[in-house]
C-alpha positions in Angstrom: -5.5 20.8 14.8 -2.5 22.2 12.9 -3.3 25.7 14.3 -3.5 24.4 17.9 -0.1 22.6 17.5 1.4 25.8 16.1 0.2 27.8 19.0 1.5 25.3 21.5 4.8 25.2 19.8 5.1 29.0 20.0 4.0 29.2 23.7 5.6 26.1 25.1 8.3 24.7 22.7 9.6 22.4 25.5 6.3 20.6 25.6 6.4 20.0 21.8 10.0 18.8 22.1 8.8 16.2 24.7 5.9 15.2 22.5 8.1 14.7 19.5 10.6 12.7 21.4 8.0 10.4 23.0 6.2 10.0 19.6 9.5 8.8 18.0 10.0 6.3 20.8 6.5 5.0 20.5 6.9 4.8 16.7 10.1 2.9 16.9 8.9 0.4 19.5 5.7 -0.1 17.4 7.7 -0.8 14.2 10.5 -3.0 15.6 9.3 -4.2 19.0 9.8 -6.1 21.1 13.2 -4.4 21.2 15.9 -3.9 23.8 16.8 -0.6 25.3 20.4 -0.6 24.0 19.3 -1.5 20.5 16.6 1.2 20.4 18.9 3.9 21.9 21.4 3.2 19.1 18.7 3.2 16.5 17.4 6.6 17.7 20.9 8.0 18.3 20.2 8.9 22.0 21.7 7.7 25.2 20.3 4.8 27.2 19.8 7.1 30.2 17.6 9.5 28.2 15.7 6.6 26.7 15.2 5.0 30.1 13.7 8.2 31.6 11.3 8.6 28.7 10.3 4.9 28.6 9.6 5.0 32.4 7.2 7.9 31.8 5.4 6.0 29.0 5.2 2.9 31.2 3.5 4.9 33.9 0.9 5.9 31.3 0.4 2.2 30.4 1.6 2.8 26.9 4.8 0.7 27.0 5.5 -2.7 28.7 8.7 -4.6 29.1 9.5 -8.3 29.2 12.6 -10.5 28.7 12.1 -10.0 24.9 12.3 -6.3 25.2 10.0 -3.3 25.1 6.7 -3.2 23.2 3.5 -1.2 23.1 0.5 -2.2 25.2 -2.9 -2.5 23.6 -3.7 1.0 24.8 -0.2 2.2 23.6 -1.0 1.0 20.0 -4.3 3.0 20.1 -2.6 6.1 21.4 0.2 5.7 18.9 -2.1 5.5 15.9 -4.0 8.6 17.1 -0.8 10.5 17.7 0.6 9.4 14.3 -2.2 11.2 12.6 -1.5 14.4 14.5 2.2 14.2 14.3 2.0 13.6 10.5 1.0 17.3 10.2 3.6 18.6 12.7 6.5 16.7 11.2 5.6 17.6 7.6 4.1 14.3 6.4 1.0 16.0 5.0 3.2 18.4 3.1 5.1 15.5 1.6 1.8 13.9 0.6 0.6 17.0 -1.1 4.0 17.4 -2.8 3.9 13.9 -4.2 0.3 14.2 -5.4 1.0 17.5 -7.2 4.2 16.0 -8.7 2.3 13.0 -10.0 -0.8 15.0 -10.9 -3.0 12.6 -9.0 -5.9 13.1 -6.6 -4.3 12.2 -3.4 -1.3 10.5 -1.8 -1.1 8.8 1.7 2.3 8.2 3.2 2.7 5.9 6.2 5.6 5.9 8.6 8.6 3.7 8.0 9.9 1.4 5.2 8.0 -1.8 4.5 11.2 -3.5 3.3 12.9 -2.8 6.7 10.0 -3.1 9.2 7.3 -5.7 8.7 4.8 -3.7 10.7 4.7 -1.1 7.9 2.8 -3.5 5.7 0.1 -3.5 8.3 0.1 0.3 8.2 -0.3 0.3 4.4 -3.2 -2.1 4.8 -4.8 0.2 7.5 -4.4 3.2 5.2 -6.0 1.3 2.4 -9.0 0.5 4.6 -9.3 4.1 5.6 -9.2 5.2 1.9 -11.9 2.7 1.0 -14.2 3.8 3.8 -13.8 7.4 2.5 -14.1 6.7 -1.2 -16.7 3.9 -1.5 -20.3 5.2 -1.5 -23.1 3.6 0.5 -25.0 0.9 -1.3 -23.7 -1.4 -4.0 -20.0 -1.5 -4.8 -18.0 -3.6 -7.2 -14.3 -3.7 -6.3 -11.9 -5.1 -8.9 -8.7 -6.5 -7.3 -5.3 -7.4 -8.7 -3.0 -10.1 -7.2 0.4 -9.9 -5.6 2.0 -10.1 -2.1 1.1 -6.5 -1.2 -2.6 -7.1 -2.2 -2.7 -10.4 -0.2 -1.4 -8.5 2.9 -4.1 -5.8 2.4 -6.8 -8.6 2.1 -5.6 -10.2 5.4 -6.1 -6.9 7.3 -9.6 -6.1 6.1 -12.6 -6.4 8.3 -16.4 -6.2 8.3 -16.5 -2.5 9.2 -16.0 -1.8 5.4 -19.5 -3.4 4.8 -21.3 -0.9 7.0 -24.1 0.4 4.8 -22.4 -1.1 1.8 -23.0 -4.2 -0.4 -19.6 -5.3 -1.6 -18.7 -7.6 -4.5 -15.0 -8.4 -5.1 -13.9 -9.6 -8.5 -10.4 -10.4 -9.7 -9.4 -7.7 -12.1 -7.5 -10.0 -14.4 -7.0 -13.7 -15.0 -3.8 -15.3 -13.8 -2.7 -18.7 -12.8 1.1 -18.2 -13.2 1.8 -17.1 -9.6 1.6 -18.8 -6.2 -2.0 -19.7 -5.4 -2.3 -17.5 -2.3 -1.3 -14.3 -4.1 -3.3 -14.7 -7.3 -6.1 -12.2 -7.9 -8.7 -14.9 -7.3 -7.4 -15.7 -3.9 -7.0 -12.1 -2.9 -10.5 -11.3 -4.0 -12.0 -14.2 -2.1 -10.1 -13.3 1.0 -11.3 -9.7 0.9 -14.9 -10.9 0.5 -14.5 -13.3 3.4 -12.9 -10.7 5.7 -15.5 -8.0 4.9 -18.6 -10.2 4.7 -18.9 -9.3 1.0 -19.4 -11.5 -2.1 -16.9 -12.8 -4.6 -16.6 -13.9 -8.2 -13.8 -16.0 -9.7 -11.9 -15.7 -13.0 -10.1 -18.9 -13.6 -8.2 -18.4 -16.8 -4.5 -18.8 -17.7 -2.2 -15.8 -17.2 -0.6 -15.9 -20.6 -2.8 -17.1 -23.5 -2.5 -17.2 -27.3 -5.0 -15.3 -29.4 -6.5 -18.7 -30.5 -7.1 -19.6 -26.9 -8.2 -16.1 -25.8 -11.3 -15.7 -28.1 -13.2 -18.9 -27.2 -12.5 -18.3 -23.4 -14.3 -15.0 -23.7 -17.5 -16.9 -24.7 -17.5 -19.1 -21.6 -20.7 -18.2 -19.6 -18.9 -17.9 -16.2 -16.0 -15.9 -17.6 -18.5 -13.6 -19.4 -20.3 -13.0 -16.1 -17.2 -12.1 -14.2 -15.8 -9.9 -17.0 -19.1 -8.0 -17.0 -18.7 -7.3 -13.3 -15.1 -6.2 -13.9 -16.4 -3.7 -16.5 -18.9 -2.4 -14.0 -16.4 -1.9 -11.2 -16.4 1.5 -9.4 -13.2 0.8 -7.6 -9.9 -1.0 -8.4 -7.1 -2.0 -6.0 -3.7 -2.9 -7.3 0.0 -2.7 -6.6 3.1 -1.7 -8.6 6.0 -4.1 -8.9 9.7 -4.0 -9.9 10.0 -5.2 -13.5 12.6 -7.9 -13.2 11.3 -9.2 -9.9 7.8 -9.6 -11.4 9.1 -11.2 -14.5 11.1 -13.8 -12.6 8.2 -14.4 -10.2 5.9 -15.2 -13.1 8.5 -17.6 -14.6 8.7 -15.7 -17.9 10.9 -17.1 -20.6 14.5 -16.1 -21.0 13.7 -14.3 -24.2 11.1 -12.2 -22.4 13.5 -11.5 -19.6 16.2 -10.4 -22.0 13.8 -8.1 -23.8 12.7 -6.5 -20.6 16.3 -5.8 -19.6 17.1 -4.6 -23.1 14.2 -2.1 -23.0 15.2 -0.9 -19.5 11.9 -1.7 -17.9 11.7 -0.6 -14.3 8.2 -1.4 -13.2 5.1 -3.5 -13.8 1.4 -3.1 -13.3 -1.6 -4.7 -15.1 0.7 -7.1 -17.0 2.5 -4.1 -18.6 6.2 -3.5 -18.2 7.3 0.1 -18.5 10.5 2.2 -18.6 11.4 5.3 -16.6 9.4 7.5 -18.9 6.3 5.4 -18.2 6.3 3.9 -21.7 5.1 0.3 -22.0 7.9 -1.8 -23.5 6.4 -5.2 -23.0 2.9 -6.5 -22.3 1.5 -9.9 -21.2 -1.8 -10.6 -23.0 -4.2 -11.4 -20.2 -8.0 -11.6 -19.9 -9.6 -8.9 -17.8 -9.0 -5.3 -16.9 -6.5 -3.3 -19.0 -4.7 -0.2 -17.8 -6.6 2.0 -20.2 -9.9 0.9 -18.4 -8.8 2.8 -15.3 -9.9 6.1 -16.8 -13.5 5.1 -16.5 -13.3 3.9 -12.8 -14.2 6.5 -10.1 -11.9 5.2 -7.4 -8.4 4.0 -8.3 -6.1 3.0 -5.5 -2.5 1.9 -6.0 -0.7 0.5 -3.0 3.1 0.1 -3.1 5.9 0.8 -0.6 9.6 0.2 0.1 12.6 2.1 -1.0 13.4 -0.3 -3.9 10.0 0.4 -5.5 10.5 4.1 -5.7 11.7 4.0 -9.3 8.8 1.8 -10.4 6.2 3.9 -8.6 7.5 7.1 -10.1 7.6 5.7 -13.6 4.1 4.2 -13.4 2.6 7.4 -11.9 3.5 9.2 -15.1 0.7 7.2 -16.8 -1.8 6.9 -13.9 -5.3 8.5 -14.2 -5.9 11.7 -12.4 -8.3 10.2 -9.9 -5.6 7.8 -8.5 -4.9 7.6 -4.8 -1.3 6.4 -4.1 -0.8 4.7 -0.7 2.9 4.3 0.0 5.5 4.5 2.8 8.3 6.9 3.8 10.9 4.5 2.3 9.5 5.0 -1.2 8.3 8.6 -0.7 11.6 10.0 0.6 13.5 8.3 -2.2 11.2 9.8 -4.8 11.2 13.3 -3.2 15.0 13.2 -3.0 15.0 12.9 -6.8 12.5 15.7 -7.2 14.5 18.2 -5.1 17.9 17.5 -6.6 
């Protein structure tokens, strides 16, 4: 495909210019639509007259529709946009960015979706779509045990899963770690259950407190149901998790003022698996929790981290310094461009 695009660009550069322009229009309407012509023209830094001409052409192809609310893609327009997005990713250098990030982080693969999830809500859907594509590629046919962490990003991923993932696969979803300190709908138990429901798979629960003392920890490990779930966690061949900003995660979990002060003092920038780490990727604070630990990732064949948004760039970059080599990072342009900007300075 890249060779074909290169040939077209050499022979008919005007066609490629038109394709690029219309792709950008479709992309922006998809991300922020419904949107008015004046607003979109200003966002794209083109005149309303030029935009009107291009949108009229897209309307004739049944790719864009207009209403009192503004312009948005038709159902066919969304299909064409996603197909075009894959192709244009190569042409506009997205694949090169993915390879650059994967090499920099020394991980297996990186996927970058268009946009910034902190600015455009639709980008969360794209992160979820990319996660599904990765799972379909990485999970073998037959039995699979998928360990799942909690959080808002993971809950969004769960909501966008479907039964196509179960084609030729038997899926069991398990919460990777215990945790009752967060809102119910974003706990690992809830996320795991939703993924099982959406895909037609099975689910196990792990109802244990998020932060426990050693005296409480040991007897809990002997509980039959907890032992069964923890055994499945140990057998997982895939793990899905997100990466959070240190202070945001600490506050969301209602951690003590002493813990918050320590995290600030130690200059923690990110959190994953209950571990808070600094810019060098060093763990500076850890919440003792039952379940999967970060060191367990080395033994898991498919490790997928999903995190996007410009503000998460620092946390992602720091965490990836300690990520296992088989990691797949699924992120967005907001985070990727911020990280790459630092690499090229």
